[in-house]
C-alpha positions as CSV (number, residue, x, y, z in Angstrom):
1,X,141.5,118.2,163.7
2,X,144.4,116.0,163.4
3,X,147.3,117.7,161.6
4,X,148.4,121.6,162.5
5,X,148.1,122.1,158.7
6,X,144.4,120.8,158.1
7,X,144.1,118.4,154.9
8,X,141.1,118.8,152.1
9,X,140.7,116.6,150.0
10,X,138.6,118.1,147.6
11,X,136.0,116.6,144.7
12,X,133.5,116.6,142.8
13,X,130.9,115.0,139.9
14,X,131.4,117.5,137.1
15,X,134.9,115.8,136.2
16,X,138.4,116.6,136.7
17,X,138.4,119.7,133.7
18,X,135.6,121.6,135.6
19,X,136.7,125.3,136.1
20,X,134.6,126.2,139.4
21,X,136.9,122.5,140.6
22,X,139.6,124.5,140.7
23,X,138.5,128.0,141.8
24,X,137.3,126.0,145.1
25,X,140.8,124.0,145.2
26,X,142.7,127.2,145.3
27,X,140.4,129.2,147.6
28,X,141.1,126.3,150.4
29,X,144.6,126.1,149.7
30,X,144.8,129.5,150.8
31,X,144.7,127.8,154.3
32,X,145.4,124.4,153.5
33,X,146.8,121.4,152.0
34,X,144.9,120.8,149.5
35,X,145.2,117.6,147.0
36,X,142.4,117.1,144.2
37,X,141.0,113.6,143.4
38,X,138.2,113.9,140.7
39,X,136.8,112.4,138.4
40,X,138.2,112.0,135.1
41,X,134.7,112.4,133.2
42,X,131.4,114.2,134.3
43,X,129.2,112.1,136.7
44,X,126.4,114.1,137.5
45,X,123.3,111.8,139.0
46,X,126.0,109.5,139.8
47,X,125.3,109.3,143.7
48,X,127.1,107.5,146.2
49,X,127.1,105.3,143.3
50,X,130.4,102.7,142.5
51,X,129.3,101.8,139.2
52,X,131.7,100.7,136.7
53,X,135.7,99.3,136.7
54,X,138.3,100.9,138.9
55,X,139.7,103.1,136.0
56,X,143.3,105.0,135.9
57,X,144.6,107.2,138.8
58,X,146.6,109.8,136.4
59,X,149.2,112.7,138.1
60,X,147.4,116.0,137.0
61,X,149.3,119.3,136.3
62,X,148.8,122.3,138.2
63,X,148.8,125.4,136.9
64,X,151.7,127.6,137.5
65,X,152.1,129.4,140.6
66,X,149.4,126.6,142.1
67,X,148.9,126.8,145.9
68,X,147.4,123.5,145.2
69,X,149.6,120.4,146.7
70,X,148.6,117.7,144.5
71,X,145.8,116.7,142.2
72,X,144.6,113.2,140.6
73,X,142.6,112.4,137.7
74,X,140.4,109.0,139.0
75,X,138.6,107.1,136.2
76,X,135.9,106.1,138.5
77,X,132.7,107.5,139.8
78,X,132.8,110.9,142.4
79,X,132.4,108.0,145.5
80,X,135.1,105.8,144.3
81,X,137.3,108.8,143.5
82,X,137.1,109.9,147.2
83,X,137.2,106.6,148.5
84,X,140.9,106.1,146.7
85,X,141.9,109.1,148.5
86,X,140.8,108.2,151.4
87,X,141.9,104.6,151.5
88,X,144.5,104.2,149.4
89,X,146.5,107.9,149.2
90,X,145.6,109.2,152.8
91,X,145.8,105.9,154.0
92,X,148.4,106.8,156.8
93,X,146.9,109.7,157.5
94,X,143.4,110.6,156.5
95,X,142.8,114.2,155.7
96,X,140.9,116.8,158.0
97,X,137.7,117.4,155.4
98,X,136.7,116.3,152.2
99,X,135.4,119.3,150.3
100,X,133.1,118.6,147.1
101,X,132.1,120.8,144.7
102,X,131.5,123.6,143.8
103,X,128.4,121.9,141.5
104,X,127.3,123.3,138.2
105,X,123.6,123.1,139.6
106,X,121.7,123.8,142.8
107,X,121.3,120.2,145.1
108,X,118.6,121.2,147.5
109,X,115.0,118.9,148.8
110,X,115.0,115.2,148.5
111,X,116.7,114.7,145.2
112,X,120.1,114.8,147.0
113,X,121.0,111.1,146.8
114,X,121.2,111.2,143.2
115,X,124.0,113.9,143.3
116,X,127.3,112.9,142.7
117,X,128.4,116.5,144.6
118,X,126.7,115.1,147.6
119,X,127.3,111.5,147.1
120,X,131.0,112.1,147.4
121,X,130.5,113.8,150.4
122,X,128.4,110.7,152.1
123,X,131.1,108.6,151.1
124,X,133.3,110.7,152.8
125,X,131.5,110.6,156.4
126,X,131.2,106.9,155.9
127,X,134.9,106.5,155.9
128,X,135.2,108.6,159.3
129,X,136.1,112.0,157.5
130,X,133.9,114.7,158.0
131,X,132.3,116.8,154.8
132,X,131.3,119.9,153.2
133,X,129.0,119.5,150.0
134,X,128.7,122.6,147.8
135,X,127.0,123.4,144.6
136,X,126.0,127.1,142.8
137,X,122.5,127.4,141.0
138,X,123.1,127.4,136.9
139,X,120.9,127.7,134.6
140,X,119.3,124.0,134.2
141,X,121.0,123.6,130.5
142,X,124.6,124.4,132.1
143,X,124.1,121.8,134.7
144,X,126.7,119.0,132.7
145,X,128.3,122.4,130.9
146,X,132.0,123.6,131.8
147,X,131.3,127.1,131.0
148,X,133.2,130.1,132.3
149,X,130.6,132.2,131.9
150,X,129.4,131.7,136.1
151,X,131.5,133.5,138.6
152,X,132.0,130.6,141.3
153,X,134.4,132.7,143.5
154,X,131.5,134.2,146.1
155,X,130.7,130.2,146.5
156,X,134.4,129.5,146.6
157,X,134.4,131.8,149.5
158,X,131.6,130.2,151.5
159,X,132.9,127.1,150.6
160,X,136.5,128.6,152.6
161,X,134.6,130.1,155.1
162,X,132.5,127.0,156.2
163,X,135.2,124.5,156.3
164,X,137.2,126.3,158.8
165,X,134.0,126.5,160.8
166,X,134.0,122.5,160.4
167,X,137.6,122.3,160.8
168,X,137.7,124.4,164.3
169,X,134.3,125.4,165.9
170,X,133.6,122.8,168.2
171,X,129.3,123.5,167.5
172,X,130.5,121.7,164.2
173,X,132.5,118.7,165.8
174,X,129.6,116.5,165.5
175,X,128.0,117.1,162.1
176,X,129.1,114.6,159.3
177,X,128.2,116.6,156.3
178,X,127.5,119.9,155.9
179,X,125.5,121.0,152.7
180,X,125.4,124.7,150.6
181,X,123.6,126.0,148.2
182,X,124.7,129.1,146.7
183,X,122.0,131.5,144.8
184,X,123.2,132.6,141.3
185,X,123.4,136.3,142.0
186,X,125.0,135.4,145.9
187,X,127.9,138.0,147.1
188,X,130.1,137.5,150.0
189,X,127.7,140.4,151.6
190,X,124.4,137.0,151.1
191,X,123.3,136.1,154.4
192,X,123.7,132.4,155.2
193,X,120.7,130.8,156.8
194,X,120.4,127.2,158.4
195,X,117.7,125.2,156.9
196,X,116.2,121.9,157.1
197,X,115.9,119.4,154.1
198,X,113.3,120.4,152.0
199,X,110.6,117.1,151.4
200,X,109.8,118.1,147.9
201,X,112.8,116.5,145.4
202,X,112.9,119.8,143.5
203,X,114.1,118.4,140.5
204,X,110.6,116.5,138.7
205,X,110.5,114.1,135.7
206,X,108.5,115.1,133.1
207,X,108.2,112.9,130.0
208,X,108.2,114.2,126.9
209,X,109.3,112.4,123.3
210,X,111.7,114.3,120.9
211,X,111.3,114.3,116.9
212,X,112.2,110.6,116.6
213,X,109.4,109.5,119.3
214,X,112.0,108.5,121.9
215,X,111.4,108.7,125.6
216,X,113.2,111.8,127.1
217,X,112.8,112.9,130.9
218,X,113.2,116.2,131.5
219,X,113.4,117.7,135.3
220,X,111.4,120.9,135.8
221,X,110.8,122.5,140.0
222,X,107.9,123.3,141.0
223,X,108.4,126.5,143.2
224,X,104.7,125.8,144.1
225,X,104.8,122.5,146.0
226,X,103.1,121.8,149.0
227,X,105.9,120.7,150.4
228,X,108.3,123.9,150.1
229,X,107.7,125.3,153.5
230,X,109.7,128.1,155.9
231,X,112.4,126.4,156.9
232,X,113.6,124.4,154.4
233,X,116.4,124.5,151.9
234,X,114.3,124.7,149.1
235,X,112.5,127.9,150.5
236,X,115.2,129.4,151.2
237,X,117.2,128.9,148.2
238,X,113.8,130.3,145.8
239,X,112.1,132.9,148.2
240,X,114.8,134.4,150.3
241,X,118.0,133.9,148.1
242,X,120.1,133.0,150.4
243,X,122.7,130.2,150.9
244,X,121.5,127.3,152.7
245,X,123.5,125.4,155.0
246,X,121.9,122.0,155.8
247,X,123.6,119.8,158.1
248,X,123.2,115.6,157.3
249,X,124.3,112.6,158.9
250,X,123.8,109.1,157.7
251,X,121.9,107.8,160.0
252,X,119.0,107.2,158.0
253,X,116.7,105.4,160.3
254,X,113.0,106.7,160.3
255,X,111.7,108.9,162.5
256,X,109.3,106.8,163.6
257,X,108.7,105.8,167.8
258,X,111.4,102.4,167.0
259,X,108.8,101.0,170.2
260,X,105.8,101.0,168.9
261,X,107.5,98.9,166.7
262,X,108.5,96.0,168.8
263,X,104.9,96.3,170.2
264,X,103.6,95.6,166.3
265,X,106.1,93.0,165.6
266,X,105.5,91.3,169.1
267,X,101.4,91.3,168.4
268,X,101.7,89.9,164.5
269,X,103.9,87.0,166.1
270,X,101.7,86.4,169.1
271,X,98.6,86.1,166.7
272,X,100.6,84.5,164.2
């Protein structure tokens, strides 16, 4: 950690108006200097996209008695918001951590590269800032909502605890991204379990047609898919009802013996 008081950049993919963003930022502000740089609009499913022009960056008025240091609405995707925060706002002194969330809806399994929440964390990692991405289960119809019906305090509690771990625990020093998924009924006493990333995509596309005959894609989850196995984040979330803690990295090289691939290429070259 570079600074005596940790400096945390907070973002999300649900937009600056999301109540869950502010619950998260206030929880982190209890021990860190927190700056928010979040998209002006809803960007769920944006992944690590840079799509669109650079939009306006506007300071946001903080709630009365807020412990948050500063907040900005960024007319861009989550990844671009992080890029602006790290490269421009914190140019002379990068933040110690980026925290992305709290997302309306869980983000387990092989679909995570489509997640704007995780995409923002990935953008931090490629800019040499470690990141924490956190999501909370909500009903499927609420993924794009700003409903205040859901309590995000438990998710914020776990975000704060694991942010401290990432900042201060040497055992976590080499983790580029830590992904948390919090069950809807979790409490601060709920077990947090280290998991692998499931190979099941979790959000399965299903094609239907609306009343006018237009194609519409819905997303479902099949809890009995054979790719869901003990030890992965989908299994832990669906069957064990625990907070999943999944370390991620930006090395996407396939787990394949590279020596075998080299030998194969040499054979192809010789035979050719």
